[in-house]
N, CA, C and O atoms as a GROMACS GRO file, in nm:
protein
  492
    1VAL      N    1   1.144   0.924   7.502
    1VAL     CA    2   1.030   0.841   7.465
    1VAL      C    3   1.007   0.851   7.315
    1VAL      O    4   1.007   0.960   7.258
    2GLN      N    5   0.987   0.737   7.252
    2GLN     CA    6   0.951   0.734   7.109
    2GLN      C    7   0.812   0.675   7.097
    2GLN      O    8   0.778   0.579   7.166
    3LEU      N    9   0.732   0.733   7.008
    3LEU     CA   10   0.594   0.689   6.990
    3LEU      C   11   0.575   0.640   6.847
    3LEU      O   12   0.623   0.701   6.752
    4GLN      N   13   0.505   0.529   6.834
    4GLN     CA   14   0.479   0.469   6.703
    4GLN      C   15   0.328   0.450   6.689
    4GLN      O   16   0.268   0.368   6.758
    5ALA      N   17   0.268   0.527   6.597
    5ALA     CA   18   0.124   0.518   6.574
    5ALA      C   19   0.097   0.431   6.452
    5ALA      O   20   0.173   0.431   6.355
    6CYS      N   21  -0.013   0.357   6.460
    6CYS     CA   22  -0.053   0.274   6.346
    6CYS      C   23  -0.203   0.249   6.353
    6CYS      O   24  -0.268   0.284   6.451
    7GLY      N   25  -0.256   0.189   6.248
    7GLY     CA   26  -0.398   0.153   6.246
    7GLY      C   27  -0.483   0.234   6.153
    7GLY      O   28  -0.602   0.206   6.136
    8GLY      N   29  -0.425   0.336   6.091
    8GLY     CA   30  -0.502   0.416   5.998
    8GLY      C   31  -0.537   0.338   5.872
    8GLY      O   32  -0.491   0.227   5.851
    9GLY      N   33  -0.620   0.400   5.788
    9GLY     CA   34  -0.659   0.336   5.665
    9GLY      C   35  -0.774   0.408   5.599
    9GLY      O   36  -0.811   0.518   5.637
   10LEU      N   37  -0.830   0.341   5.498
   10LEU     CA   38  -0.943   0.395   5.424
   10LEU      C   39  -1.069   0.321   5.468
   10LEU      O   40  -1.073   0.198   5.470
   11VAL      N   41  -1.172   0.397   5.503
   11VAL     CA   42  -1.296   0.338   5.550
   11VAL      C   43  -1.413   0.420   5.498
   11VAL      O   44  -1.400   0.540   5.475
   12GLN      N   45  -1.527   0.356   5.480
   12GLN     CA   46  -1.646   0.428   5.437
   12GLN      C   47  -1.711   0.500   5.554
   12GLN      O   48  -1.694   0.460   5.670
   13ALA      N   49  -1.783   0.603   5.524
   13ALA     CA   50  -1.856   0.676   5.628
   13ALA      C   51  -1.945   0.580   5.707
   13ALA      O   52  -2.011   0.493   5.649
   14GLY      N   53  -1.944   0.596   5.837
   14GLY     CA   54  -2.019   0.507   5.924
   14GLY      C   55  -1.938   0.390   5.975
   14GLY      O   56  -1.982   0.318   6.065
   15GLY      N   57  -1.821   0.372   5.919
   15GLY     CA   58  -1.735   0.261   5.959
   15GLY      C   59  -1.652   0.292   6.083
   15GLY      O   60  -1.668   0.396   6.146
   16SER      N   61  -1.563   0.199   6.115
   16SER     CA   62  -1.482   0.209   6.236
   16SER      C   63  -1.335   0.179   6.206
   16SER      O   64  -1.302   0.105   6.114
   17LEU      N   65  -1.251   0.238   6.287
   17LEU     CA   66  -1.107   0.208   6.286
   17LEU      C   67  -1.056   0.215   6.429
   17LEU      O   68  -1.112   0.285   6.513
   18ARG      N   69  -0.949   0.142   6.456
   18ARG     CA   70  -0.885   0.148   6.586
   18ARG      C   71  -0.739   0.184   6.567
   18ARG      O   72  -0.663   0.110   6.504
   19LEU      N   73  -0.700   0.298   6.620
   19LEU     CA   74  -0.561   0.340   6.614
   19LEU      C   75  -0.488   0.294   6.740
   19LEU      O   76  -0.546   0.285   6.848
   20SER      N   77  -0.360   0.265   6.723
   20SER     CA   78  -0.275   0.227   6.836
   20SER      C   79  -0.153   0.318   6.838
   20SER      O   80  -0.108   0.366   6.734
   21CYS      N   81  -0.101   0.340   6.956
   21CYS     CA   82   0.022   0.418   6.972
   21CYS      C   83   0.106   0.350   7.078
   21CYS      O   84   0.070   0.348   7.195
   22GLU      N   85   0.218   0.292   7.036
   22GLU     CA   86   0.306   0.222   7.128
   22GLU      C   87   0.422   0.312   7.166
   22GLU      O   88   0.480   0.380   7.081
   23ALA      N   89   0.456   0.312   7.293
   23ALA     CA   90   0.565   0.395   7.344
   23ALA      C   91   0.688   0.310   7.369
   23ALA      O   92   0.679   0.197   7.417
   24TYR      N   93   0.804   0.367   7.336
   24TYR     CA   94   0.932   0.301   7.358
   24TYR      C   95   1.022   0.396   7.437
   24TYR      O   96   1.012   0.518   7.424
   25GLY      N   97   1.108   0.340   7.518
   25GLY     CA   98   1.202   0.422   7.592
   25GLY      C   99   1.160   0.434   7.737
   25GLY      O  100   1.137   0.333   7.803
   26ARG      N  101   1.149   0.557   7.788
   26ARG     CA  102   1.118   0.581   7.929
   26ARG      C  103   0.968   0.564   7.955
   26ARG      O  104   0.899   0.658   7.994
   27THR      N  105   0.921   0.443   7.932
   27THR     CA  106   0.778   0.419   7.941
   27THR      C  107   0.728   0.405   8.084
   27THR      O  108   0.608   0.392   8.107
   28SER      N  109   0.820   0.406   8.181
   28SER     CA  110   0.777   0.393   8.319
   28SER      C  111   0.728   0.526   8.376
   28SER      O  112   0.674   0.528   8.487
   29SER      N  113   0.744   0.634   8.303
   29SER     CA  114   0.702   0.764   8.353
   29SER      C  115   0.552   0.782   8.341
   29SER      O  116   0.487   0.721   8.255
   30ASN      N  117   0.496   0.864   8.428
   30ASN     CA  118   0.351   0.883   8.433
   30ASN      C  119   0.305   0.989   8.335
   30ASN      O  120   0.265   1.098   8.375
   31TYR      N  121   0.312   0.958   8.209
   31TYR     CA  122   0.277   1.055   8.106
   31TYR      C  123   0.129   1.062   8.081
   31TYR      O  124   0.060   0.960   8.075
   32VAL      N  125   0.079   1.183   8.064
   32VAL     CA  126  -0.051   1.204   8.001
   32VAL      C  127  -0.030   1.181   7.851
   32VAL      O  128   0.072   1.221   7.795
   33MET      N  129  -0.126   1.118   7.789
   33MET     CA  130  -0.112   1.094   7.644
   33MET      C  131  -0.236   1.144   7.571
   33MET      O  132  -0.346   1.146   7.626
   34GLY      N  133  -0.214   1.182   7.447
   34GLY     CA  134  -0.325   1.238   7.371
   34GLY      C  135  -0.319   1.203   7.224
   34GLY      O  136  -0.217   1.157   7.172
   35TRP      N  137  -0.430   1.225   7.159
   35TRP     CA  138  -0.442   1.213   7.013
   35TRP      C  139  -0.476   1.350   6.955
   35TRP      O  140  -0.558   1.423   7.010
   36PHE      N  141  -0.412   1.381   6.847
   36PHE     CA  142  -0.440   1.502   6.771
   36PHE      C  143  -0.457   1.461   6.625
   36PHE      O  144  -0.422   1.350   6.586
   37ARG      N  145  -0.512   1.552   6.544
   37ARG     CA  146  -0.524   1.522   6.402
   37ARG      C  147  -0.505   1.650   6.322
   37ARG      O  148  -0.528   1.761   6.370
   38GLN      N  149  -0.463   1.630   6.198
   38GLN     CA  150  -0.442   1.744   6.109
   38GLN      C  151  -0.495   1.709   5.972
   38GLN      O  152  -0.446   1.617   5.906
   39ALA      N  153  -0.595   1.784   5.929
   39ALA     CA  154  -0.652   1.767   5.796
   39ALA      C  155  -0.576   1.856   5.698
   39ALA      O  156  -0.514   1.953   5.739
   40PRO      N  157  -0.581   1.824   5.569
   40PRO     CA  158  -0.511   1.906   5.469
   40PRO      C  159  -0.553   2.051   5.476
   40PRO      O  160  -0.672   2.083   5.475
   41GLY      N  161  -0.454   2.139   5.483
   41GLY     CA  162  -0.482   2.282   5.484
   41GLY      C  163  -0.531   2.338   5.616
   41GLY      O  164  -0.567   2.455   5.624
   42LYS      N  165  -0.533   2.254   5.719
   42LYS     CA  166  -0.582   2.298   5.850
   42LYS      C  167  -0.474   2.279   5.955
   42LYS      O  168  -0.378   2.204   5.936
   43GLU      N  169  -0.493   2.347   6.067
   43GLU     CA  170  -0.400   2.332   6.178
   43GLU      C  171  -0.428   2.201   6.252
   43GLU      O  172  -0.538   2.146   6.246
   44ARG      N  173  -0.327   2.155   6.321
   44ARG     CA  174  -0.345   2.034   6.402
   44ARG      C  175  -0.442   2.065   6.515
   44ARG      O  176  -0.434   2.170   6.578
   45GLU      N  177  -0.534   1.972   6.541
   45GLU     CA  178  -0.634   1.995   6.643
   45GLU      C  179  -0.641   1.879   6.742
   45GLU      O  180  -0.608   1.765   6.710
   46PHE      N  181  -0.682   1.912   6.861
   46PHE     CA  182  -0.698   1.816   6.968
   46PHE      C  183  -0.812   1.719   6.940
   46PHE      O  184  -0.915   1.758   6.886
   47VAL      N  185  -0.792   1.592   6.975
   47VAL     CA  186  -0.897   1.491   6.962
   47VAL      C  187  -0.936   1.435   7.099
   47VAL      O  188  -1.053   1.437   7.136
   48ALA      N  189  -0.837   1.384   7.174
   48ALA     CA  190  -0.867   1.323   7.304
   48ALA      C  191  -0.739   1.312   7.385
   48ALA      O  192  -0.629   1.310   7.329
   49LEU      N  193  -0.753   1.304   7.517
   49LEU     CA  194  -0.638   1.279   7.602
   49LEU      C  195  -0.678   1.194   7.721
   49LEU      O  196  -0.795   1.188   7.758
   50ILE      N  197  -0.579   1.129   7.780
   50ILE     CA  198  -0.605   1.035   7.888
   50ILE      C  199  -0.494   1.043   7.990
   50ILE      O  200  -0.377   1.057   7.955
   51SER      N  201  -0.530   1.034   8.117
   51SER     CA  202  -0.432   1.038   8.225
   51SER      C  203  -0.358   0.906   8.235
   51SER      O  204  -0.392   0.808   8.168
   52TRP      N  205  -0.256   0.904   8.319
   52TRP     CA  206  -0.170   0.786   8.333
   52TRP      C  207  -0.250   0.660   8.366
   52TRP      O  208  -0.229   0.556   8.304
   53ARG      N  209  -0.339   0.670   8.460
   53ARG     CA  210  -0.414   0.551   8.500
   53ARG      C  211  -0.547   0.537   8.427
   53ARG      O  212  -0.622   0.442   8.448
   54GLY      N  213  -0.575   0.634   8.340
   54GLY     CA  214  -0.698   0.625   8.262
   54GLY      C  215  -0.822   0.677   8.333
   54GLY      O  216  -0.932   0.667   8.280
   55GLY      N  217  -0.804   0.733   8.452
   55GLY     CA  218  -0.919   0.779   8.528
   55GLY      C  219  -0.975   0.911   8.479
   55GLY      O  220  -1.092   0.942   8.503
   56ASN      N  221  -0.894   0.987   8.412
   56ASN     CA  222  -0.936   1.116   8.356
   56ASN      C  223  -0.921   1.113   8.206
   56ASN      O  224  -0.815   1.079   8.152
   57ILE      N  225  -1.029   1.150   8.138
   57ILE     CA  226  -1.033   1.148   7.992
   57ILE      C  227  -1.106   1.273   7.944
   57ILE      O  228  -1.198   1.321   8.009
   58ALA      N  229  -1.064   1.325   7.831
   58ALA     CA  230  -1.131   1.440   7.771
   58ALA      C  231  -1.136   1.421   7.620
   58ALA      O  232  -1.045   1.363   7.560
   59TYR      N  233  -1.242   1.471   7.559
   59TYR     CA  234  -1.261   1.460   7.415
   59TYR      C  235  -1.295   1.597   7.356
   59TYR      O  236  -1.352   1.683   7.422
   60ALA      N  237  -1.258   1.614   7.231
   60ALA     CA  238  -1.308   1.728   7.155
   60ALA      C  239  -1.457   1.706   7.131
   60ALA      O  240  -1.502   1.593   7.118
   61ASP      N  241  -1.531   1.815   7.126
   61ASP     CA  242  -1.676   1.803   7.106
   61ASP      C  243  -1.710   1.731   6.975
   61ASP      O  244  -1.811   1.661   6.966
   62SER      N  245  -1.624   1.748   6.875
   62SER     CA  246  -1.652   1.691   6.744
   62SER      C  247  -1.646   1.539   6.741
   62SER      O  248  -1.698   1.477   6.649
   63VAL      N  249  -1.582   1.478   6.842
   63VAL     CA  250  -1.569   1.332   6.841
   63VAL      C  251  -1.638   1.266   6.960
   63VAL      O  252  -1.645   1.144   6.968
   64LYS      N  253  -1.688   1.347   7.051
   64LYS     CA  254  -1.751   1.294   7.172
   64LYS      C  255  -1.868   1.204   7.135
   64LYS      O  256  -1.952   1.239   7.053
   65GLY      N  257  -1.872   1.087   7.198
   65GLY     CA  258  -1.977   0.991   7.170
   65GLY      C  259  -1.947   0.896   7.056
   65GLY      O  260  -2.016   0.796   7.038
   66ARG      N  261  -1.845   0.927   6.978
   66ARG     CA  262  -1.807   0.841   6.865
   66ARG      C  263  -1.668   0.777   6.884
   66ARG      O  264  -1.645   0.664   6.841
   67PHE      N  265  -1.578   0.848   6.948
   67PHE     CA  266  -1.442   0.801   6.969
   67PHE      C  267  -1.423   0.765   7.115
   67PHE      O  268  -1.483   0.825   7.204
   68THR      N  269  -1.338   0.665   7.139
   68THR     CA  270  -1.304   0.624   7.275
   68THR      C  271  -1.153   0.608   7.287
   68THR      O  272  -1.091   0.532   7.212
   69ILE      N  273  -1.095   0.680   7.381
   69ILE     CA  274  -0.951   0.670   7.407
   69ILE      C  275  -0.930   0.575   7.524
   69ILE      O  276  -1.009   0.573   7.618
   70SER      N  277  -0.824   0.498   7.518
   70SER     CA  278  -0.791   0.406   7.628
   70SER      C  279  -0.641   0.380   7.625
   70SER      O  280  -0.573   0.417   7.529
   71ARG      N  281  -0.591   0.316   7.728
   71ARG     CA  282  -0.449   0.282   7.731
   71ARG      C  283  -0.429   0.156   7.812
   71ARG      O  284  -0.506   0.125   7.903
   72ASP      N  285  -0.325   0.083   7.778
   72ASP     CA  286  -0.283  -0.036   7.850
   72ASP      C  287  -0.137  -0.016   7.886
   72ASP      O  288  -0.048  -0.038   7.804
   73ASN      N  289  -0.113   0.027   8.008
   73ASN     CA  290   0.024   0.060   8.049
   73ASN      C  291   0.115  -0.062   8.052
   73ASN      O  292   0.237  -0.050   8.037
   74ALA      N  293   0.058  -0.179   8.073
   74ALA     CA  294   0.139  -0.301   8.072
   74ALA      C  295   0.197  -0.326   7.933
   74ALA      O  296   0.302  -0.388   7.920
   75LYS      N  297   0.127  -0.277   7.831
   75LYS     CA  298   0.174  -0.293   7.693
   75LYS      C  299   0.232  -0.163   7.639
   75LYS      O  300   0.271  -0.157   7.522
   76ASN      N  301   0.238  -0.059   7.722
   76ASN     CA  302   0.290   0.072   7.679
   76ASN      C  303   0.217   0.121   7.555
   76ASN      O  304   0.279   0.176   7.464
   77THR      N  305   0.089   0.101   7.550
   77THR     CA  306   0.012   0.131   7.429
   77THR      C  307  -0.114   0.208   7.463
   77THR      O  308  -0.184   0.180   7.560
   78MET      N  309  -0.142   0.307   7.379
   78MET     CA  310  -0.265   0.384   7.387
   78MET      C  311  -0.347   0.355   7.262
   78MET      O  312  -0.292   0.325   7.156
   79TYR      N  313  -0.478   0.363   7.275
   79TYR     CA  314  -0.567   0.331   7.164
   79TYR      C  315  -0.666   0.445   7.140
   79TYR      O  316  -0.695   0.525   7.229
   80LEU      N  317  -0.718   0.449   7.019
   80LEU     CA  318  -0.829   0.537   6.986
   80LEU      C  319  -0.926   0.456   6.900
   80LEU      O  320  -0.900   0.430   6.782
   81GLN      N  321  -1.037   0.417   6.959
   81GLN     CA  322  -1.142   0.348   6.887
   81GLN      C  323  -1.233   0.453   6.824
   81GLN      O  324  -1.291   0.536   6.893
   82MET      N  325  -1.244   0.448   6.693
   82MET     CA  326  -1.321   0.549   6.620
   82MET      C  327  -1.439   0.481   6.552
   82MET      O  328  -1.421   0.397   6.463
   83ASN      N  329  -1.558   0.516   6.594
   83ASN     CA  330  -1.680   0.461   6.538
   83ASN      C  331  -1.760   0.570   6.468
   83ASN      O  332  -1.736   0.689   6.487
   84SER      N  333  -1.856   0.528   6.387
   84SER     CA  334  -1.942   0.623   6.315
   84SER      C  335  -1.860   0.732   6.246
   84SER      O  336  -1.889   0.851   6.257
   85LEU      N  337  -1.758   0.690   6.176
   85LEU     CA  338  -1.666   0.786   6.113
   85LEU      C  339  -1.736   0.867   6.006
   85LEU      O  340  -1.826   0.819   5.936
   86LYS      N  341  -1.693   0.991   5.994
   86LYS     CA  342  -1.748   1.086   5.898
   86LYS      C  343  -1.636   1.133   5.804
   86LYS      O  344  -1.519   1.127   5.841
   87PRO      N  345  -1.672   1.178   5.685
   87PRO     CA  346  -1.566   1.231   5.595
   87PRO      C  347  -1.484   1.342   5.660
   87PRO      O  348  -1.365   1.355   5.629
   88GLU      N  349  -1.543   1.420   5.747
   88GLU     CA  350  -1.469   1.528   5.812
   88GLU      C  351  -1.369   1.478   5.916
   88GLU      O  352  -1.293   1.557   5.971
   89ASP      N  353  -1.370   1.349   5.944
   89ASP     CA  354  -1.268   1.290   6.032
   89ASP      C  355  -1.139   1.258   5.956
   89ASP      O  356  -1.039   1.219   6.016
   90THR      N  357  -1.142   1.275   5.825
   90THR     CA  358  -1.024   1.248   5.744
   90THR      C  359  -0.909   1.340   5.785
   90THR      O  360  -0.924   1.463   5.785
   91ALA      N  361  -0.796   1.281   5.819
   91ALA     CA  362  -0.681   1.358   5.868
   91ALA      C  363  -0.566   1.262   5.894
   91ALA      O  364  -0.582   1.140   5.892
   92VAL      N  365  -0.451   1.320   5.918
   92VAL     CA  366  -0.340   1.243   5.975
   92VAL      C  367  -0.355   1.252   6.127
   92VAL      O  368  -0.365   1.361   6.183
   93TYR      N  369  -0.356   1.137   6.192
   93TYR     CA  370  -0.374   1.130   6.336
   93TYR      C  371  -0.239   1.109   6.403
   93TYR      O  372  -0.162   1.021   6.363
   94TYR      N  373  -0.211   1.190   6.504
   94TYR     CA  374  -0.085   1.185   6.577
   94TYR      C  375  -0.111   1.151   6.723
   94TYR      O  376  -0.208   1.198   6.783
   95CYS      N  377  -0.024   1.070   6.779
   95CYS     CA  378  -0.028   1.049   6.924
   95CYS      C  379   0.084   1.130   6.987
   95CYS      O  380   0.186   1.158   6.923
   96ALA      N  381   0.064   1.168   7.112
   96ALA     CA  382   0.159   1.254   7.181
   96ALA      C  383   0.164   1.219   7.328
   96ALA      O  384   0.069   1.166   7.385
   97ALA      N  385   0.278   1.251   7.390
   97ALA     CA  386   0.296   1.225   7.534
   97ALA      C  387   0.342   1.352   7.604
   97ALA      O  388   0.424   1.427   7.552
   98ASP      N  389   0.288   1.374   7.722
   98ASP     CA  390   0.317   1.492   7.802
   98ASP      C  391   0.385   1.448   7.930
   98ASP      O  392   0.323   1.381   8.014
   99SER      N  393   0.512   1.484   7.947
   99SER     CA  394   0.588   1.440   8.063
   99SER      C  395   0.563   1.524   8.187
   99SER      O  396   0.607   1.489   8.296
  100LEU      N  397   0.492   1.637   8.171
  100LEU     CA  398   0.474   1.731   8.282
  100LEU      C  399   0.330   1.736   8.332
  100LEU      O  400   0.295   1.821   8.414
  101THR      N  401   0.247   1.645   8.283
  101THR     CA  402   0.107   1.635   8.328
  101THR      C  403   0.036   1.770   8.317
  101THR      O  404  -0.029   1.813   8.412
  102ARG      N  405   0.048   1.835   8.203
  102ARG     CA  406  -0.014   1.967   8.185
  102ARG      C  407  -0.163   1.958   8.152
  102ARG      O  408  -0.236   2.056   8.165
  103TRP      N  409  -0.205   1.842   8.109
  103TRP     CA  410  -0.347   1.819   8.075
  103TRP      C  411  -0.390   1.921   7.970
  103TRP      O  412  -0.490   1.990   7.986
  104ALA      N  413  -0.313   1.928   7.862
  104ALA     CA  414  -0.333   2.031   7.761
  104ALA      C  415  -0.414   1.980   7.642
  104ALA      O  416  -0.405   1.863   7.603
  105ARG      N  417  -0.492   2.071   7.587
  105ARG     CA  418  -0.567   2.042   7.466
  105ARG      C  419  -0.504   2.110   7.345
  105ARG      O  420  -0.563   2.116   7.237
  106THR      N  421  -0.384   2.159   7.363
  106THR     CA  422  -0.308   2.215   7.252
  106THR      C  423  -0.177   2.139   7.239
  106THR      O  424  -0.126   2.082   7.335
  107ASP      N  425  -0.123   2.140   7.116
  107ASP     CA  426  -0.001   2.060   7.094
  107ASP      C  427   0.120   2.117   7.168
  107ASP      O  428   0.222   2.049   7.180
  108LEU      N  429   0.110   2.240   7.217
  108LEU     CA  430   0.221   2.298   7.293
  108LEU      C  431   0.242   2.226   7.426
  108LEU      O  432   0.347   2.240   7.487
  109GLY      N  433   0.143   2.151   7.470
  109GLY     CA  434   0.153   2.085   7.599
  109GLY      C  435   0.209   1.944   7.593
  109GLY      O  436   0.195   1.868   7.689
  110TYR      N  437   0.273   1.908   7.483
  110TYR     CA  438   0.324   1.773   7.465
  110TYR      C  439   0.470   1.775   7.422
  110TYR      O  440   0.511   1.859   7.342
  111ASP      N  441   0.547   1.681   7.477
  111ASP     CA  442   0.690   1.678   7.452
  111ASP      C  443   0.730   1.580   7.342
  111ASP      O  444   0.829   1.601   7.272
  112TYR      N  445   0.652   1.476   7.327
  112TYR     CA  446   0.689   1.368   7.234
  112TYR      C  447   0.572   1.341   7.139
  112TYR      O  448   0.456   1.343   7.178
  113TRP      N  449   0.608   1.314   7.014
  113TRP     CA  450   0.508   1.293   6.910
  113TRP      C  451   0.541   1.169   6.828
  113TRP      O  452   0.657   1.139   6.801
  114GLY      N  453   0.435   1.098   6.789
  114GLY     CA  454   0.450   0.991   6.694
  114GLY      C  455   0.453   1.047   6.553
  114GLY      O  456   0.438   1.167   6.533
  115GLN      N  457   0.473   0.960   6.456
  115GLN     CA  458   0.492   1.002   6.318
  115GLN      C  459   0.362   1.029   6.245
  115GLN      O  460   0.365   1.088   6.137
  116GLY      N  461   0.249   0.988   6.299
  116GLY     CA  462   0.121   1.010   6.234
  116GLY      C  463   0.077   0.891   6.151
  116GLY      O  464   0.158   0.820   6.093
  117THR      N  465  -0.054   0.872   6.147
  117THR     CA  466  -0.112   0.765   6.065
  117THR      C  467  -0.234   0.823   5.993
  117THR      O  468  -0.317   0.892   6.054
  118GLN      N  469  -0.245   0.796   5.865
  118GLN     CA  470  -0.349   0.856   5.781
  118GLN      C  471  -0.482   0.784   5.799
  118GLN      O  472  -0.489   0.662   5.791
  119VAL      N  473  -0.586   0.862   5.823
  119VAL     CA  474  -0.723   0.810   5.826
  119VAL      C  475  -0.801   0.881   5.717
  119VAL      O  476  -0.808   1.004   5.714
  120THR      N  477  -0.860   0.804   5.628
  120THR     CA  478  -0.939   0.860   5.519
  120THR      C  479  -1.079   0.799   5.523
  120THR      O  480  -1.094   0.677   5.519
  121VAL      N  481  -1.179   0.885   5.531
  121VAL     CA  482  -1.318   0.839   5.537
  121VAL      C  483  -1.388   0.884   5.409
  121VAL      O  484  -1.399   1.003   5.382
  122SER      N  485  -1.435   0.789   5.333
  122SER     CA  486  -1.503   0.820   5.208
  122SER      C  487  -1.654   0.831   5.230
  122SER      O  488  -1.711   0.764   5.316
  123SER      N  489  -1.715   0.917   5.151
  123SER     CA  490  -1.860   0.938   5.166
  123SER      C  491  -1.941   0.842   5.080
  123SER      O  492  -2.064   0.846   5.081
   0.00000   0.00000   0.00000
Protein backbone atom coordinates (compact mmCIF):
# COMPACT_ATOMS: atom_id res chain seq x y z
CA VAL A 1 0.00 0.00 0.00
CA GLN A 2 1.23 3.49 -0.87
CA LEU A 3 -0.20 6.58 0.80
CA GLN A 4 -0.23 10.09 -0.62
CA ALA A 5 -1.07 12.95 1.74
CA CYS A 6 -1.93 16.45 0.60
CA GLY A 7 -3.85 19.55 1.63
CA GLY A 8 -1.39 21.23 3.95
CA GLY A 9 -0.58 24.90 3.79
CA LEU A 10 -0.27 28.18 5.65
CA VAL A 11 -3.30 29.42 7.55
CA GLN A 12 -3.99 32.00 10.23
CA ALA A 13 -4.98 30.98 13.74
CA GLY A 14 -8.66 30.19 13.86
CA GLY A 15 -8.70 29.05 10.27
CA SER A 16 -9.36 25.66 8.71
CA LEU A 17 -7.65 23.14 6.48
CA ARG A 18 -8.67 19.77 5.09
CA LEU A 19 -6.03 17.11 4.64
CA SER A 20 -6.50 14.14 2.33
CA CYS A 21 -4.69 10.81 2.19
CA GLU A 22 -5.21 8.61 -0.84
CA ALA A 23 -4.22 4.96 -0.78
CA TYR A 24 -2.83 3.04 -3.74
CA GLY A 25 -2.18 -0.66 -4.11
CA ARG A 26 -3.89 -3.22 -1.87
CA THR A 27 -6.71 -0.88 -1.01
CA SER A 28 -9.25 -3.66 -0.65
CA SER A 29 -7.82 -4.63 2.74
CA ASN A 30 -9.59 -3.60 5.93
CA TYR A 31 -6.97 -1.22 7.23
CA VAL A 32 -7.26 1.00 10.25
CA MET A 33 -5.94 4.39 9.24
CA GLY A 34 -4.58 7.24 11.26
CA TRP A 35 -3.09 10.71 11.25
CA PHE A 36 0.05 11.65 13.13
CA ARG A 37 2.03 14.87 13.26
CA GLN A 38 5.56 15.95 14.03
CA ALA A 39 6.52 19.46 15.04
CA PRO A 40 10.12 20.70 14.76
CA GLY A 41 12.27 19.27 17.52
CA LYS A 42 9.50 17.01 18.81
CA GLU A 43 8.59 13.37 18.43
CA ARG A 44 5.84 12.27 16.12
CA GLU A 45 2.52 12.22 17.95
CA PHE A 46 -0.87 10.66 17.44
CA VAL A 47 -3.70 12.84 16.13
CA ALA A 48 -6.63 10.59 15.15
CA LEU A 49 -7.52 7.15 13.84
CA ILE A 50 -10.49 5.54 12.18
CA SER A 51 -11.67 1.99 11.64
CA TRP A 52 -12.31 0.43 8.23
CA ARG A 53 -16.00 1.28 8.16
CA GLY A 54 -15.63 4.49 10.13
CA GLY A 55 -17.66 3.26 13.07
CA ASN A 56 -14.81 3.63 15.53
CA ILE A 57 -12.86 6.85 15.84
CA ALA A 58 -10.38 8.19 18.37
CA TYR A 59 -8.72 11.58 18.80
CA ALA A 60 -5.85 13.00 20.78
CA ASP A 61 -7.13 15.25 23.55
CA SER A 62 -5.32 18.21 22.00
CA VAL A 63 -7.47 18.10 18.84
CA LYS A 64 -10.77 16.74 20.17
CA GLY A 65 -13.65 18.99 19.20
CA ARG A 66 -11.62 20.79 16.53
CA PHE A 67 -10.52 18.03 14.15
CA THR A 68 -12.68 15.47 12.37
CA ILE A 69 -11.35 12.30 10.76
CA SER A 70 -13.33 10.52 8.06
CA ARG A 71 -12.81 8.17 5.15
CA ASP A 72 -14.42 7.29 1.84
CA ASN A 73 -13.47 3.72 1.00
CA ALA A 74 -14.98 4.00 -2.47
CA LYS A 75 -12.35 6.66 -3.19
CA ASN A 76 -9.62 4.98 -1.10
CA THR A 77 -9.22 8.28 0.70
CA MET A 78 -9.07 9.41 4.30
CA TYR A 79 -9.59 12.99 5.42
CA LEU A 80 -8.75 15.22 8.35
CA GLN A 81 -10.87 18.34 8.67
CA MET A 82 -9.04 20.77 10.93
CA ASN A 83 -10.96 23.72 12.34
CA SER A 84 -10.08 26.41 14.87
CA LEU A 85 -6.41 25.87 14.13
CA LYS A 86 -3.83 27.06 16.65
CA PRO A 87 -0.13 27.87 16.20
CA GLU A 88 0.67 24.74 18.23
CA ASP A 89 -0.94 22.66 15.48
CA THR A 90 1.97 23.58 13.22
CA ALA A 91 3.65 20.34 12.15
CA VAL A 92 4.20 17.92 9.33
CA TYR A 93 1.11 15.72 9.20
CA TYR A 94 1.46 12.07 8.21
CA CYS A 95 -1.18 9.53 7.32
CA ALA A 96 -0.66 5.87 8.13
CA ALA A 97 -2.31 2.50 7.59
CA ASP A 98 -2.42 -0.49 9.93
CA SER A 99 -2.88 -3.86 8.24
CA LEU A 100 -3.28 -5.77 11.53
CA THR A 101 -6.09 -3.72 13.11
CA ARG A 102 -4.02 -2.97 16.21
CA TRP A 103 -5.94 0.23 16.94
CA ALA A 104 -2.72 1.88 18.03
CA ARG A 105 -2.06 5.43 19.12
CA THR A 106 1.65 5.04 18.56
CA ASP A 107 3.47 4.96 15.24
CA LEU A 108 4.73 1.44 16.01
CA GLY A 109 1.24 0.17 15.23
CA TYR A 110 1.30 1.17 11.56
CA ASP A 111 2.85 -0.54 8.56
CA TYR A 112 2.51 2.08 5.84
CA TRP A 113 3.17 5.81 5.89
CA GLY A 114 2.56 8.72 3.58
CA GLN A 115 5.22 11.30 2.86
CA GLY A 116 3.78 14.04 5.08
CA THR A 117 2.23 17.41 4.36
CA GLN A 118 3.24 20.64 6.10
CA VAL A 119 0.67 22.58 8.10
CA THR A 120 1.71 26.00 9.36
CA VAL A 121 -0.57 28.09 11.55
CA SER A 122 0.40 31.71 12.06
CA SER A 123 -0.63 33.71 15.11
